[in-house]
N, C-alpha and C positions, 0 to 999 in steps of 0.2 A: 443379403439376397439380391440378385441383379434385378434390374427394372424389367427385363424379359420375362424372368420367372414370375415376378409380381403380377405383370400383366396377364401372363398364361393361367395363373392360379385364380386370378379375378374372373377371367373369361369362363373358366370351368365352374366356379362357384355361382356365377351370374346365370349360366346355362342351366345348372342344376336347379336353381331357385325358380327360374321361368318354367322349366319342365314340371316342377312340383306344383306351381301355381295353375298351369294349364290343366294338369291332371285333377287338381281339386275342382276347377271350374268345370271340367268335363264331367266329373262324378256328379256335381250338384245338378247339372243340366240333365244328367240321365236319371236323376232321382234314385240313384243306386242300382239301376236296372243294368243287366249285362248286355254287352254287344253280342251279336251272334258269334258262335265259336269259330275258331280257326287257328292256323298255325301262329305260333308265338312270334311277335314282331320284335325286331332289334331296335335298339335306340336310334333315333333320327331316320335311318332309311326304312324302318318297319319291315314290311314283308317283300321288299324289293327283290331279294334274292330268291324268294319262294315262288314268284309268279312264273308259270310256265310260259314259254315263248312259242312252243310248237305243239300243235294239237292240245290246247289248254283244256278243251272241253273234256277230253279223256282223262286228264289229270284230276279235274274238279270232280268228275264222276267217282273216281277212286277215292277222293277225300270224303265223299258223302258217307262212306262206311264209318268214317271216324267223327265227323263234324255234324251230320245230319242234313236235313232238307234245306237248310238255309245257314251258310257260313259267311265269313268276313275276313278281309285283310285291310292292312293300313299300309300306304306306300307314300312316303314323302308328304304327309299331310293329307293325302286323298284317302277316302274311306270307300271300299269295294265290297259289295254284297253279292253272293253267288246263290241264286235260286235253283234248287235241284229236283223239285217235285212239281207236278202240274198243279196241286192244291195251292202251293205257296205262290205259283205265278199267277194263277187265276185270282186268289185273294187280293194280292197286291197291285199286279199290273192291270187288272180289270175293275175289280170291285173298288179299289182305291186309286183309280186312274187319275183323278185330280191331283194326286200327290206324285205319282209315279210315271207320269208321261213326259217329263222333261228330258232333254238330252245333256250329258255332261258338258261342262265348259271346256272347250279345247283351243288352247292358245294357238296351235298350229292352224286350225280351221279359221280362227279369227284373222290370223296373219294372211290367210288365202282369201278373206272376205267371202266365206263359203256359208254365211249364215242364211242365205236364201234357199239352199238345198232342202227339200222337203223331208227326206229321210233323216237328216241329222240337225235340222233346225230346232231351235230351242221352242219350248211350248209356249207360244205368244200368238198375238193376233195375226201376224203375218203368216205364221204356219197354219193357223185355223183356217184363214182365208183360202190359202193354196190347197190345203188338204180337202176342203169342201168342194173345190172345183174339180180336183181329181176324183173324189168319191162320186161326184155326180156323173162324170164323163165315163168312169170305169166300173160303174155298178153292173150287176150280173145281166140285167136286161139290156144295157146299153152294149155290153161286150159282145153280144150276139151280132151286132151290126158290123163287127170288124172281121167276121169269118171270111168273107170273100178275100180281103187283103191277106189274112193268114194263109188260106189256101194258095193263093198266087205266089207268095213268096215261098211257101213250102215247095211248090212245084219247081221254083227256080232253083232252090237248094238241091232237089233230086238231080237237076241238069248238071250243076256243079259237081255234085258228088260222082255222077257217072263219068264226067271228063277228067276229074283229078281226085279219085278216092283217097290218095294218100294225104291230101290237105283237108281231111274232114273237119278238123278243129276250126281251120280258117273259114270253111264254108258255114259252119254253125255261127260264128261271130257275124259273118256278113248277113246270113238270113235274120238273125235276131235284130241286128241293127237296122236292116232294110225294113223289116216289118214295123218296128217302132217308128221310124222316120216317116213311113208311109201313113201310119195311123195318126201320129202327132202333127206332122207338118204337111202331108201330102207330097212328099219329096222322094223322088227316085234316086237311090244312092248309085254311085259308080260301081261297075262290076267288081273292082279291086282298088284298094287303097283309097277309099273315099275320105276326104278330108274331115267332114263332119264326124263319121264314124270313128275315125282315128283319134280325134280330140276328145270325144265322149268316153272312149274305152281307156284312154290315158288318165283322164280325170278320175274315172271310177276306180281304176287300179290304185292310184295315188291315194284317194280317200280310204279304201279298203285297207291298205297297208299301214294306215296311221291312226285308225279309229279306236282300237282296243287299248286297254291300260297296259303301260310298259313298252308301247311300240315306238314312241319318241319321248326323249328325256325332257324336252321343252314342255310337254303336257303335264309332267309331274312337277317341273321346276319352271313356272312361267317367267320368273326374273331373267331367265337365259336369253329371252327374246330381246332384252335390252342391252345385251353385251355386244361388243364390236364383232363384225362379221369375220375378221381376219384371225380370230381366236380359234384354236382347235376345237372341232365338235359343233361349230356353228353352220355346218352344211345346210341344216333345215331352213336357213334364212333364204338361200337362193332357191331351194326347193319351193318354198311357200310363194316366192315371188313369181316362179314359173307357174305354179298352180293358180295363182291369182289371174293371170293373163289367160290361162287355159280356160278357167271357168267362165270368164267373160265371153270368150269365143264360143263356148259351148251354148250359152244362153242366147247371144245375140245373133250368131251366124245363121241358123236355120229360121229363127223368128223373123229376121229381116227378110229372108227369102219370101216368107208367106206374105208379109206386108207389101212387098214390091209386087207379088203376083196379084194380090188384091186390087191394087192400084191399076194394074193392067187388065184385070178381069180374067186372068187366066188361073187363079188359085184353085187347086183341087180340093174336094171335101176333106176336111181334117180337124182334129181338135183345135188347133191354132185358129183356123178360119172361122169356126163356129164361135169360140170365145171372143175373138176380136169383134165379130158382129154383134154379140151380145153386149159387149162393152160399149159399142157405138150406139147401142138402143137404150142405153142408160144404166147398164149393170154397174154395181158398186165397185167392181174389181178393176184396179189400175192397170195399165197396160204393162208396167214393169213386173207386177205380180203375176200376170198371165204368163209373161215370158219365162219367169223363173220357175213357176209350177211346172210348165211343160218341159223346161230344161231338166228339171229334176226327174221327170218320167223317163225320158230317153237316156239321160246319163246313168241314172240309178238302176235302170232295168237292162243294161246292156250286157251284163255279164252273168247274172243269176241264172237265167234259163239256159245259157250256153254251157255252164258248169253241170247243170242237171242232165243235159242231153250228151254231154261228154261222158258222164257216168253211165248213160245208157249204152253207148258204144262199148265201154269197158265191160258192162254186164253181159252184152251179147257174146263177147269173147270168153268170158269166164263161166258162162252159164248156157251152153249151146242148147240144152234141153228146153230152156225157158223160151229162146228163140223159135225152136220148132213147134212148141205147142201154140205160142202166139200166131205163128203164121198158119197153122192148121186152122185155127179159129177165124182168122181173117179170110182164108180161102173159101171156107164154108159159107161165109157171108156174101163176099164179092164174086165168087166163082173164078177168081183170078182174071176176070175179064174187065175189071175197072179198078180205080184207086178207092179206098174208103173214104167216107165222108163223115161230118159231124153227125149226121142222122143215124149213122150205123152204130153209134157209141152204145145205145141200149142193147144191142145184139152182140156186143163184144166185151162180155164181162172180164174175160181173162186179160185182154189188153188194157182195159180200164183199171183193173187191179194192179197190173204191171206199173201203170203211171203213178199209181198211189205208192207202191213199193219204192219207186225211184225217189219220192220225196222223203221217205223215211229212212232207206238204206244207207244213202251217203249224202247227208244233208249239206246244202249249199252254204249256209250260214248257221253252224251249229250253236253259236251263242247269240244269234240275232245281232241287233245294234244295241249299245248300251243305253239304259234308261237312267234317269237321275231323279232324285227326291227334291221336292220344292219346300218340304218342311219336315220337322221331326216326326217320326212315327214309332209306334210300339206294335210288334206282332208276335203273338204267343210268348209274351214276357220278355222279348228281346228289343233292345233299343236300336233303331235305325235313324241316324242323324240326317238333318237337312243337308243337301248336296252330295249325298252318298251316290256313287256309281253302282248301278244295279244290272247285273248280267243274268239272263234267263237261259240256263243251260238245257236248251231243248234236246240236244243230243242224248242226254241222260234219260229223258222220257221215252223217246223213239228207239232206245237201245236198251231198255229195262227187259231183262230176259223173263220177269214174271208177267209182262204184258206182251211181249213179242219173243216167243221162244227162238233160240238160235238167232239173236238179232244181227249177227254179222253175215248170216246166209241171205241171199236174195231170194225171197219165196212169195210171189204174187198170191198164192193160195191162202195166205194169211188173211186176205181182204175178200175172201169169197165164202158165202154162206153154204150150208150143207145142201140147199136147193138151188145152187148155182147163181145167186144173186150177188151183187157187190155190196160189201158191208160199208156203212157210213161211219167211219171211225172219226169222232170229233178231235181225237188227240192229234191227228195229222195237221190240224190248223196251227199247231205251234210252229210249224215250218214257215208260217207266214207272219209270225209275231203275235203281239197281244194287245188288246184293248184299243186305245185311241191311236196306237202306232202300228196297228195291223196293216199289212202291205195292201194299198189300194188297187195294186194290179194283179191280185191273186187269181182273179176270174180269167184274165188274159193268159197268165202263166198256165193254168189249168188246161184251158182249150188248146193252147199252143203245144203243150207236152203231148196231148192226145193226137193231135193231127200229124205232127212230125213223126212221132213214134209209130203211128199206123202206116204212114207213107213209107218209112224206112223198111219196116217189117214186110210190107207188102211187095216191095221191089227188089230189096238186096239181101244177101246173105253175108253175115260178118263172122269172121273166124280168126284165128291166129295167122300172123304173116309168116312166110317162110325165107330163110336166108338163101344165099347162092348156092348152097349145097343141099337144099331141099328140106332142112331141119326147121322145125317151128321155133320161132322166136318167143322166148318166155315173156309173159305179160303179168306184172305184179299188181295186186290190189293196193296200190300206194297213192296217197293223196298229199297235196300241199297242206301245211298246218297253220295257215294264216286265218284272217277273218273270213275270207272267201275260200272255202275248201273246193278244191277240184283235182281231178286226177293228174298225176305227172305225165308227161308226153309218153305215149306208148305207140307201137306200130300194130297195125291189124290189116287183114285182108278183107276188102269191100267189094264184092262183085254182084252183078245183076243175078237174080235167081234163075231166070231162064230167059230165052229170047223173047217170050212173050211178055214177061215183066219188063225187059228192057224197052219193049215196044210201047208200054204204058207210059213210061217217061217221055220218049221221044214223041209220042202222039199228043201227049199233053202240051208239051213245049210247042209243037207245030200249030196248036189251036189257040194259043195265048195271044 
């Protein structure tokens, strides 16, 4: 027998023995308890070929019929758990939050040195410190203080929409970024192509495209980061290098702007200014921690509300009757003589319900961000190992036909009681995450959706666009299937409802 055959046979035997020993060790560790059910893994690669890469939340929901409310997969040594029911999510992510509040180890994020970003940071003291600061600044009572900024930026959005309605997506991105930069740093962004907004959006897109299991091979095979960059498939190295530079610019650029303004005495009210003043007065929070916490806020929140409002425009095209009903309610309250305000919300139950349905109908992050376990756990007789990646399939809950009949249909009425009041549906909270990882900016998101939706409905009519021959251009209910789900680009007609409503926009602008 040749030496090559002997070596090959030896490697096969050694691999088989190692696999057997690992299996025995794993079985003893589990004390004979089974893992959550799931598709049968292949040797070595596990379920790598089973993981859906597009609209994975839909596939996982279909698998629930076979595997139940909690399922698992194994991919190249990583253990993935998918939670499919509200009870399982509540039991594990909230009631056992001390175990399930970590984030998965991400070699790619480590290469980017993105450990400071609050949404994806590991469950450690730096995260706790930054999260406490955000919770204090963004609590419901504090969020009311930002309403003048939200209204002012929404007014500017109407102006841009009136001037260039075909660029509504660009206007939404500018609005959201301008609002967050004003709240966070007291900074007025450029009308178009603002450098700080562009970098924040690029960083957010990069993080969102690489966070889910299977997105980058280096996250499943960490040793790849140590291989030479000239090898095929090493493109992630230059991408991580670019991301690292980008992240530093996102954190330091606007923060240094505030520091310089404070030295000159020209700094406007903002979260950054108040946080720095508290730090100077003896706060325990270090300046770097303040900078990274605030950077997390404006980088992490730059796209989610934009996606929800893009869905709003799509809904207006697909459901003209909803638009008419909401506009009739608004006209009854404002008389068409003024723009709606936050104080009108109690008298606008249909518009309020419409905003709730937006959160349910087309979720921005159907799987949320992955959680990770910090120790072994047992749930309903199933073993969940330490270091498991845990996904909460919130889409499965908000599209459960037993809870929301005709879940694919946009129906604000589902959130209105028989006596005309708005239902308080606690299940909608899953759109913002769970437990210690619940989105700190959820109150800002809620009020932003309401005021922008109200402003648009009060002033514009949205419908299908027409081609050069006068035929309506078809619009499909089609979405991207990645971590951040948003409508694929579509065309629509956006025109002022009347000359009077057009005047509301120009009059507001004239008085700003």
